[in-house]
Backbone as CSV, one residue per row, in Angstrom:
resi,resn,N_x,N_y,N_z,CA_x,CA_y,CA_z,C_x,C_y,C_z
1,UNK,10.387,25.922,-39.958,11.483,24.848,-40.742,12.092,25.329,-42.208
2,UNK,12.671,26.507,-42.408,13.373,26.894,-43.798,14.183,26.307,-44.175
3,UNK,14.316,25.572,-45.115,15.828,25.387,-45.484,16.796,26.387,-46.463
4,UNK,17.701,26.056,-46.913,18.680,27.203,-47.409,17.886,27.644,-49.016
5,UNK,17.181,26.887,-49.354,17.081,27.177,-50.708,15.604,27.432,-50.879
6,UNK,14.942,28.002,-49.571,13.673,28.585,-49.381,12.717,27.432,-49.810
7,UNK,13.130,26.118,-49.654,11.701,24.974,-49.625,11.733,24.630,-47.837
8,UNK,10.979,23.799,-48.227,10.538,23.295,-46.611,9.766,22.135,-46.500
9,UNK,10.048,21.130,-45.567,9.611,19.722,-45.691,7.812,20.048,-44.880
10,UNK,7.500,18.925,-44.819,6.455,18.370,-44.159,6.877,17.759,-42.973
11,UNK,6.084,18.109,-41.455,6.314,17.114,-40.474,4.780,16.681,-40.118
12,UNK,4.464,15.474,-40.669,3.104,14.733,-40.307,2.965,14.032,-38.953
13,UNK,1.853,14.343,-38.488,1.741,13.498,-37.156,-0.010,12.890,-37.272
14,UNK,0.126,11.895,-37.410,-1.683,11.249,-38.122,-1.885,10.815,-36.716
15,UNK,-3.231,11.204,-36.152,-4.021,10.836,-35.552,-5.037,10.011,-35.670
16,UNK,-6.029,9.579,-35.074,-6.443,8.378,-35.249,-7.907,9.187,-35.462
17,UNK,-8.246,10.375,-35.430,-9.762,11.736,-35.712,-8.758,12.301,-37.066
18,UNK,-7.704,13.071,-36.753,-7.615,14.202,-37.280,-6.095,13.757,-37.608
19,UNK,-5.505,15.033,-38.794,-3.812,14.812,-39.207,-3.492,16.465,-38.826
20,UNK,-2.439,16.652,-38.279,-1.764,17.562,-37.472,-0.206,17.569,-38.473
21,UNK,-0.565,18.465,-38.959,0.791,18.692,-39.849,1.381,19.859,-39.410
22,UNK,2.627,19.430,-38.771,3.785,20.256,-37.789,4.103,21.528,-39.040
23,UNK,3.872,21.592,-40.465,4.226,22.530,-41.117,3.112,23.303,-41.413
24,UNK,1.819,22.772,-41.289,0.734,23.661,-41.332,1.119,24.696,-39.999
25,UNK,1.289,23.785,-38.467,0.965,24.530,-37.553,2.866,25.964,-37.729
26,UNK,3.449,25.446,-38.029,4.867,26.589,-38.555,4.233,27.540,-39.137
27,UNK,3.117,27.491,-40.057,2.595,28.534,-41.049,1.699,29.132,-40.093
28,UNK,1.264,29.078,-39.586,0.138,29.708,-38.516,1.141,30.512,-37.982
29,UNK,1.965,29.779,-37.197,2.975,30.980,-35.895,3.451,31.841,-36.739
30,UNK,3.673,31.532,-38.312,4.494,32.668,-39.266,3.778,34.066,-39.189
31,UNK,2.168,33.921,-38.822,1.569,34.746,-39.528,1.326,36.148,-39.049
32,UNK,1.271,36.533,-37.769,1.975,37.795,-37.141,3.131,38.631,-37.711
33,UNK,4.316,37.692,-38.090,5.130,38.088,-38.427,5.047,38.426,-39.969
34,UNK,4.252,37.819,-41.065,4.177,37.849,-42.019,3.216,38.863,-42.255
35,UNK,1.827,38.930,-41.293,1.086,40.386,-41.571,1.969,41.769,-41.180
36,UNK,2.787,41.490,-39.944,3.704,42.990,-40.061,4.275,42.929,-41.265
37,UNK,4.806,42.377,-41.845,6.607,42.625,-42.633,5.013,42.889,-43.901
38,UNK,3.896,42.452,-44.133,3.057,42.691,-45.478,2.527,44.345,-45.287
39,UNK,2.376,44.299,-43.770,1.781,45.812,-43.415,3.188,46.863,-43.481
40,UNK,4.094,46.809,-43.328,5.301,47.308,-43.798,5.774,47.714,-45.198
41,UNK,5.500,46.334,-45.775,5.638,46.517,-46.921,5.017,47.244,-48.115
42,UNK,3.376,47.154,-47.488,1.991,48.283,-48.096,2.284,49.309,-48.259
43,UNK,2.707,50.050,-46.541,3.078,51.123,-46.420,4.275,52.005,-47.071
44,UNK,5.212,51.145,-47.919,6.672,51.846,-47.900,6.292,51.772,-49.555
45,UNK,5.303,51.045,-49.978,4.577,50.953,-51.818,3.421,52.147,-51.740
46,UNK,3.070,52.558,-50.453,2.057,53.604,-50.825,0.445,52.774,-51.149
47,UNK,0.417,51.659,-50.708,-0.537,50.981,-50.705,-1.355,50.637,-49.164
48,UNK,-2.390,50.571,-49.180,-3.153,49.994,-47.682,-3.374,48.711,-47.264
49,UNK,-3.137,47.767,-46.510,-3.576,46.479,-45.996,-4.973,46.922,-45.413
50,UNK,-5.770,47.047,-45.775,-7.047,47.493,-45.018,-7.135,45.739,-44.350
51,UNK,-8.753,46.129,-43.587,-9.139,44.825,-42.716,-9.157,44.099,-42.955
52,UNK,-10.134,44.164,-44.635,-10.510,42.862,-45.029,-9.177,42.083,-45.800
53,UNK,-8.517,42.799,-46.398,-7.095,42.526,-46.745,-6.585,41.688,-45.962
54,UNK,-6.023,42.373,-44.550,-5.209,41.409,-43.831,-5.791,40.320,-42.978
55,UNK,-7.297,39.929,-42.963,-7.927,39.118,-42.883,-7.884,37.882,-43.832
56,UNK,-7.568,38.320,-44.751,-7.730,37.518,-45.797,-6.105,36.547,-46.063
57,UNK,-5.163,37.741,-45.856,-4.404,36.910,-45.503,-3.874,36.338,-44.448
58,UNK,-4.203,36.392,-43.436,-3.968,35.789,-42.519,-5.324,34.772,-42.228
59,UNK,-6.004,34.650,-42.791,-6.489,32.949,-43.124,-6.159,31.877,-44.159
60,UNK,-5.187,33.075,-45.019,-4.196,32.145,-46.035,-3.117,31.638,-44.996
61,UNK,-3.017,31.786,-43.850,-1.971,31.256,-43.265,-2.333,30.250,-41.845
62,UNK,-3.457,29.834,-42.236,-4.125,28.978,-41.020,-3.652,27.616,-41.597
63,UNK,-3.298,27.331,-42.740,-3.248,26.193,-43.843,-2.226,26.369,-44.817
64,UNK,-1.648,25.496,-44.835,-0.388,25.373,-45.697,-0.934,24.188,-47.004
65,UNK,-2.392,24.384,-47.000,-2.978,23.932,-48.351,-3.667,24.716,-49.044
66,UNK,-3.349,24.571,-50.352,-4.557,26.029,-50.918,-6.044,25.963,-50.367
67,UNK,-6.585,27.435,-50.344,-8.012,27.517,-49.884,-8.301,28.592,-51.314
68,UNK,-9.842,28.151,-51.616,-10.335,28.839,-52.814,-11.094,29.707,-52.066
69,UNK,-11.345,30.644,-53.166,-12.388,32.311,-51.903,-13.417,31.409,-51.252
70,UNK,-13.870,30.406,-51.990,-15.054,30.212,-50.548,-14.704,29.312,-49.657
71,UNK,-13.625,28.676,-49.726,-12.797,28.254,-48.365,-13.038,29.377,-47.588
72,UNK,-12.037,30.343,-48.005,-12.163,31.983,-46.978,-12.999,32.077,-46.858
73,UNK,-13.864,32.609,-47.571,-15.241,32.766,-47.245,-15.884,32.188,-46.017
74,UNK,-16.092,31.061,-46.045,-16.434,30.329,-45.168,-15.982,30.285,-44.003
75,UNK,-14.348,30.520,-43.623,-13.189,30.367,-42.881,-13.858,31.789,-41.893
76,UNK,-13.429,33.042,-42.901,-13.585,33.897,-41.854,-15.044,34.544,-41.564
77,UNK,-16.108,34.253,-41.879,-16.996,33.828,-41.414,-17.479,33.264,-40.145
78,UNK,-16.834,32.252,-40.137,-16.862,31.401,-38.999,-16.167,31.994,-37.690
79,UNK,-15.141,33.440,-38.071,-13.573,33.800,-37.271,-14.974,34.478,-36.694
80,UNK,-15.912,35.622,-37.238,-16.417,36.679,-36.356,-17.961,36.622,-36.625
81,UNK,-18.440,35.838,-37.286,-19.866,35.681,-37.298,-20.528,36.297,-38.671
82,UNK,-19.526,37.190,-39.013,-20.238,38.214,-40.467,-19.847,37.592,-41.419
83,UNK,-21.125,37.303,-42.271,-20.353,36.475,-43.734,-19.840,37.610,-44.698
84,UNK,-18.682,37.337,-44.927,-17.934,38.447,-46.171,-18.586,38.038,-47.979
85,UNK,-18.819,39.026,-48.480,-19.277,38.814,-49.701,-18.143,38.306,-50.401
86,UNK,-18.207,37.532,-51.372,-17.197,37.234,-52.792,-16.150,38.064,-53.042
87,UNK,-16.715,38.955,-53.535,-16.313,39.864,-54.548,-15.149,40.688,-53.839
88,UNK,-15.813,41.507,-52.306,-14.483,41.360,-51.385,-13.462,40.404,-51.375
89,UNK,-13.688,39.083,-50.796,-12.701,38.119,-50.942,-11.485,38.345,-52.028
90,UNK,-12.454,38.092,-53.384,-11.677,38.075,-54.361,-10.861,39.460,-54.836
91,UNK,-11.675,40.608,-54.343,-11.008,41.649,-54.280,-9.378,41.751,-53.433
92,UNK,-10.025,41.396,-52.401,-8.596,41.618,-51.176,-7.457,40.105,-51.485
93,UNK,-7.960,39.391,-52.402,-6.759,38.284,-52.995,-6.226,38.443,-54.217
94,UNK,-6.885,39.131,-55.340,-5.981,40.447,-56.002,-5.018,41.191,-55.793
95,UNK,-5.644,41.681,-54.756,-4.640,43.204,-54.246,-2.577,41.805,-53.323
96,UNK,-3.733,41.063,-52.797,-2.358,40.419,-51.954,-1.605,39.643,-53.116
97,UNK,-2.237,38.853,-54.115,-1.253,38.429,-55.216,-0.339,39.861,-56.499
98,UNK,-1.267,40.650,-56.222,-0.387,42.111,-56.801,0.960,42.508,-56.384
99,UNK,0.755,42.036,-54.962,1.625,42.827,-53.919,2.933,41.805,-53.709
100,UNK,2.511,40.103,-53.693,3.688,39.260,-53.977,3.136,38.677,-52.354
101,UNK,2.209,39.120,-52.127,2.108,38.406,-50.582,1.014,37.155,-50.470
102,UNK,1.130,36.646,-51.544,-0.369,35.697,-52.486,-0.392,35.071,-53.392
103,UNK,-0.336,33.725,-53.553,-0.185,33.044,-55.436,-1.137,32.147,-54.990
104,UNK,-2.386,32.610,-56.261,-2.608,31.619,-56.798,-2.438,30.084,-57.711
105,UNK,-2.609,28.758,-56.979,-2.582,28.146,-57.743,-3.102,27.282,-58.944
106,UNK,-2.806,27.756,-60.029,-3.751,27.706,-61.140,-4.611,26.405,-61.191
107,UNK,-3.943,24.919,-60.940,-4.572,24.089,-61.006,-5.464,23.648,-60.392
108,UNK,-5.285,24.696,-59.098,-6.408,24.015,-58.053,-7.665,25.622,-57.742
109,UNK,-7.397,26.328,-58.808,-8.400,27.036,-58.590,-8.284,27.724,-57.081
110,UNK,-7.133,28.002,-56.929,-6.990,28.191,-55.051,-5.718,28.906,-54.989
111,UNK,-5.588,29.436,-53.669,-4.937,30.538,-53.147,-4.336,30.334,-52.284
112,UNK,-2.727,30.545,-51.716,-1.696,30.376,-50.798,-0.906,31.343,-50.458
113,UNK,-0.406,31.715,-49.180,0.079,32.911,-49.123,1.606,32.320,-49.339
114,UNK,2.390,33.678,-49.474,3.556,33.654,-49.811,4.359,33.589,-48.581
115,UNK,5.260,32.630,-48.472,6.009,33.183,-46.955,7.254,33.750,-47.467
116,UNK,7.623,33.264,-48.844,9.303,34.123,-49.402,9.261,35.573,-49.841
117,UNK,10.157,35.839,-49.360,10.449,37.414,-49.698,11.236,37.594,-51.288
118,UNK,10.187,37.189,-52.381,10.841,37.716,-53.577,9.922,38.580,-54.476
119,UNK,10.690,39.035,-55.755,9.715,40.034,-56.308,9.169,39.128,-56.870
120,UNK,8.419,40.240,-57.771,7.159,39.798,-58.724,7.908,38.931,-60.242
121,UNK,8.990,39.693,-60.261,9.460,38.985,-61.212,10.094,37.551,-61.508
122,UNK,10.362,36.774,-60.363,11.080,35.680,-59.785,10.095,34.697,-59.995
123,UNK,10.859,33.492,-60.686,10.086,32.375,-60.750,9.632,31.714,-59.789
124,UNK,8.509,31.077,-59.579,8.057,30.385,-58.414,7.732,28.867,-58.909
125,UNK,8.135,28.444,-57.971,7.954,27.044,-58.076,7.226,26.235,-56.778
126,UNK,5.951,25.659,-57.225,4.806,24.750,-56.323,4.832,23.583,-56.320
127,UNK,5.680,22.941,-55.752,4.824,21.211,-55.141,4.300,21.076,-54.435
128,UNK,3.360,20.246,-55.069,1.434,20.132,-54.636,2.033,18.567,-54.367
129,UNK,1.531,18.353,-53.189,1.388,16.749,-52.878,-0.159,16.196,-52.911
130,UNK,0.162,15.049,-53.661,-1.388,14.838,-54.408,-2.478,14.181,-53.242
131,UNK,-1.412,13.590,-52.246,-1.753,12.886,-50.989,-2.565,13.476,-49.876
132,UNK,-1.538,14.239,-49.205,-1.880,15.503,-48.315,-2.814,16.674,-48.841
133,UNK,-2.407,17.057,-50.114,-2.585,19.143,-50.179,-1.646,19.940,-49.904
134,UNK,-0.518,19.238,-49.036,0.203,20.496,-48.913,0.594,21.180,-50.299
135,UNK,1.446,22.425,-50.023,2.223,23.025,-51.157,3.480,23.595,-50.405
136,UNK,3.859,23.206,-50.889,5.589,24.100,-50.810,6.201,24.980,-51.826
137,UNK,6.652,25.854,-51.778,6.868,27.059,-52.710,8.351,27.025,-52.884
138,UNK,8.529,27.247,-53.670,10.229,27.072,-53.711,10.869,28.348,-54.479
139,UNK,11.865,28.733,-54.245,12.253,29.947,-55.213,13.743,29.738,-55.984
140,UNK,13.518,28.852,-57.147,15.058,28.212,-58.066,15.729,28.881,-59.267
141,UNK,16.454,29.753,-58.700,16.545,31.112,-59.912,17.471,30.001,-60.805
142,UNK,18.082,28.865,-60.180,18.165,28.117,-62.061,17.910,27.467,-62.626
143,UNK,16.478,27.264,-62.152,15.681,27.140,-63.170,14.881,27.858,-64.132
144,UNK,14.666,29.147,-63.411,14.616,30.431,-63.990,15.622,30.877,-64.926
145,UNK,16.953,30.771,-64.464,18.495,30.917,-65.223,17.533,30.213,-67.074
146,UNK,17.538,29.045,-66.542,17.430,27.846,-67.957,16.317,28.388,-68.566
147,UNK,15.016,28.833,-68.043,13.834,28.737,-68.827,14.070,30.752,-69.374
148,UNK,14.675,30.998,-68.767,14.985,32.565,-69.679,15.762,32.681,-70.781
149,UNK,16.957,31.707,-70.648,17.620,30.865,-72.255,16.920,30.461,-73.111
150,UNK,15.905,29.737,-72.577,15.001,29.100,-73.653,14.176,30.220,-73.921
151,UNK,13.431,30.679,-73.016,12.674,31.723,-73.779,12.990,33.190,-75.258
152,UNK,14.455,33.746,-74.666,15.144,34.318,-75.522,15.851,33.770,-76.757
153,UNK,15.828,32.357,-76.747,15.899,31.565,-77.805,15.015,31.708,-78.921
154,UNK,13.435,31.886,-78.367,12.583,31.284,-79.115,11.841,33.163,-79.602
155,UNK,12.554,34.102,-78.686,11.834,35.729,-78.738,10.566,35.542,-78.260
156,UNK,10.994,34.365,-76.977,9.483,34.280,-76.197,9.406,35.711,-75.446
157,UNK,8.420,36.306,-74.742,8.257,37.298,-73.754,7.307,36.578,-72.536
158,UNK,7.959,35.590,-71.473,6.921,35.446,-70.646,6.189,36.690,-69.690
159,UNK,5.118,35.941,-69.505,3.927,37.031,-69.093,3.999,36.313,-67.253
160,UNK,4.170,34.773,-67.054,3.604,34.516,-65.599,4.622,33.646,-65.598
161,UNK,5.625,33.702,-64.414,7.048,33.086,-64.237,6.318,31.469,-63.068
162,UNK,5.387,31.159,-63.263,5.011,30.031,-62.103,4.427,28.841,-62.626
163,UNK,4.874,27.766,-61.822,5.319,26.364,-62.404,4.681,25.695,-60.850
164,UNK,3.984,24.377,-61.739,3.299,23.625,-60.517,4.114,22.317,-60.868
165,UNK,4.059,21.663,-59.669,4.710,20.322,-59.704,3.933,19.323,-59.129
166,UNK,3.156,18.501,-59.194,2.499,17.752,-58.319,3.409,15.820,-58.204
167,UNK,3.139,15.787,-57.024,3.037,14.083,-56.468,3.254,14.318,-55.205
168,UNK,4.261,13.678,-54.870,4.262,13.049,-52.984,5.070,13.936,-52.313
169,UNK,4.695,14.417,-51.392,5.649,15.191,-50.680,6.645,14.457,-49.628
170,UNK,7.884,14.767,-48.997,8.291,13.477,-48.402,7.841,13.152,-47.211
171,UNK,7.030,13.665,-46.714,6.048,12.966,-45.551,5.379,11.365,-46.517
172,UNK,4.646,11.796,-47.567,3.412,11.159,-47.907,4.489,9.883,-49.034
173,UNK,5.651,10.301,-49.417,6.099,9.686,-50.703,6.713,8.211,-49.564
């Protein structure tokens, strides 16, 4: 359910015991295509999408909420019965971030898969729902242009172009 600007809305259905988010299901359905895209991207760059990197990326696609490294370790361990070392998961996350396949949500000390095709220099805007925990990623060139102008006036050279907005998503609001 992608919108033109690269943002998306949550479609939640609340049950008595569990909460099922249609957006999370859509994200999980994106996983095979995203993994194929990641493999092709890495191959074109002369990089390797190793099995652990692929497993971590796939695990990130299972939910639209940010996941900590330890969430990922537990999720990966329960998937195949093998306990993953924290260092190997962190290395995989570092690689995925460097390749633009995942992002770190600083305020949550957690990670999300990157569903958008953008460059590392592009501004990334995360809208984080304080109620359901969902994260929407938006590519916002108009904000990037305004911030570039401000930085230029101040002779400032940004090194990271990630912004987080906290509030209520369309469903929770």
